[in-house]
C-alpha positions as CSV (number, residue, x, y, z in Angstrom):
1,M,106.0,81.2,130.4
2,K,106.8,81.4,126.7
3,V,103.2,80.7,125.8
4,G,102.0,83.6,128.0
5,G,104.5,85.9,126.4
6,L,103.3,84.9,122.9
7,I,99.7,85.5,123.9
8,A,100.5,88.9,125.5
9,T,102.5,90.0,122.4
10,T,99.7,88.9,120.0
11,A,97.1,90.7,122.2
12,Y,99.2,93.9,122.2
13,N,99.7,93.8,118.4
14,S,96.0,93.2,117.9
15,L,95.0,96.6,119.4
16,Y,94.6,99.0,116.6
17,T,93.9,102.7,117.1
18,V,92.3,104.9,114.5
19,E,93.0,108.5,115.3
20,P,90.4,111.4,114.8
21,G,90.7,112.7,111.2
22,Y,91.5,109.3,109.9
23,S,89.6,106.2,108.9
24,A,90.8,102.7,108.3
25,V,89.9,100.3,105.5
26,V,90.4,96.7,106.7
27,F,91.0,93.7,104.5
28,N,90.1,90.2,105.9
29,R,92.5,87.6,104.7
30,F,90.2,84.6,105.2
31,T,86.9,85.9,103.7
32,E,88.6,88.4,101.4
33,S,86.1,91.1,102.4
34,T,86.8,94.7,103.1
35,F,85.2,97.1,105.7
36,S,85.9,100.6,107.0
37,L,86.4,101.8,110.6
38,T,85.7,105.1,112.2
39,P,88.0,106.6,114.8
40,G,88.4,104.5,117.9
41,I,90.3,101.5,119.4
42,Y,89.7,98.1,117.8
43,F,90.8,94.5,118.4
44,L,92.1,93.2,115.0
45,P,94.3,90.1,115.1
46,P,97.2,90.8,112.7
47,F,97.2,87.4,111.1
48,V,93.5,87.9,110.1
49,Y,93.2,91.6,109.2
50,I,95.3,94.1,107.2
51,P,94.3,97.7,108.1
52,S,95.2,100.7,106.0
53,L,94.8,104.3,107.3
54,I,93.3,106.9,105.1
55,E,93.1,110.6,106.0
56,V,89.6,111.9,105.9
57,K,90.2,115.5,107.0
58,E,89.6,118.3,104.5
59,T,92.9,118.8,102.7
60,I,93.9,121.7,100.4
61,S,95.8,120.7,97.3
62,L,97.6,123.4,95.2
63,L,97.9,122.6,91.5
64,F,99.6,124.7,88.9
65,F,98.7,124.6,85.2
66,T,99.7,126.4,82.0
67,L,96.7,126.7,79.7
68,L,96.1,128.0,76.2
69,T,93.2,130.4,75.8
70,R,90.9,130.6,72.8
71,D,92.8,133.7,71.6
72,L,96.0,131.6,71.7
73,K,97.6,133.2,74.8
74,W,99.3,131.1,77.4
75,I,98.1,131.7,81.0
76,E,99.2,130.2,84.3
77,V,96.5,129.0,86.6
78,E,96.9,128.2,90.3
79,L,94.1,125.9,91.4
80,H,93.3,125.4,95.1
81,L,91.2,122.3,95.7
82,L,89.5,121.5,98.9
83,A,88.9,117.7,99.1
84,Q,87.4,115.4,101.7
85,P,86.5,111.8,100.9
86,Q,83.0,110.5,101.7
87,F,83.1,107.7,104.3
88,E,80.8,105.5,102.3
89,M,83.2,105.7,99.3
90,L,86.4,104.8,101.2
91,I,86.4,101.2,100.3
92,N,86.0,102.0,96.6
93,L,88.7,104.6,96.8
94,H,91.0,102.1,98.4
95,K,90.2,99.2,96.0
96,K,90.4,101.2,92.7
97,I,93.0,103.9,93.4
98,G,94.8,103.2,96.7
99,V,95.7,105.1,99.8
100,D,97.4,107.9,97.8
101,Y,94.1,108.8,96.1
102,C,94.6,112.5,96.6
103,N,97.6,112.9,94.3
104,K,96.3,110.5,91.7
105,L,92.7,111.5,91.5
106,L,92.7,115.3,92.1
107,S,95.2,116.1,89.5
108,A,93.3,114.2,86.8
109,L,90.0,115.7,87.9
110,S,91.3,119.2,88.1
111,R,92.8,119.0,84.6
112,S,89.5,117.8,83.1
113,M,87.6,120.5,85.1
114,L,89.9,123.2,83.6
115,E,89.7,121.9,80.1
116,F,86.1,121.1,79.8
117,G,84.5,123.4,82.4
118,K,82.8,120.5,84.2
119,E,82.3,120.0,88.0
120,F,83.2,116.6,89.5
121,T,83.1,115.2,93.0
122,I,85.1,112.2,94.2
123,S,82.0,110.2,94.7
124,N,80.9,110.6,91.1
125,S,84.3,109.6,89.7
126,C,84.6,106.4,91.7
127,R,81.4,104.7,90.7
């Protein structure tokens, strides 16, 4: 009876759901490999796999800056960034930056875009 309950509990905890608008980056403890999952229901034993959910929907970030112009006047700039990670780059984002990539990466990229007038994409900055 106890063995059946243990098996049922393990099976229940092994079902992992990735909702639409999210993706999962999964780390395998034994082979130390990482792979990503699209929305759906998966069987991932918790003692083998460690999943992390990442939002892949388009998100709008509002950033506020105070900049100095060439004629030495201070201006306030409100920057609206529309960001969506590429599915192929999720593993690199997770390894190098973490799940909170949006706050860490977009503020640094937007600051450099405003100062140097360059255009960046998330995929170019993570390579």
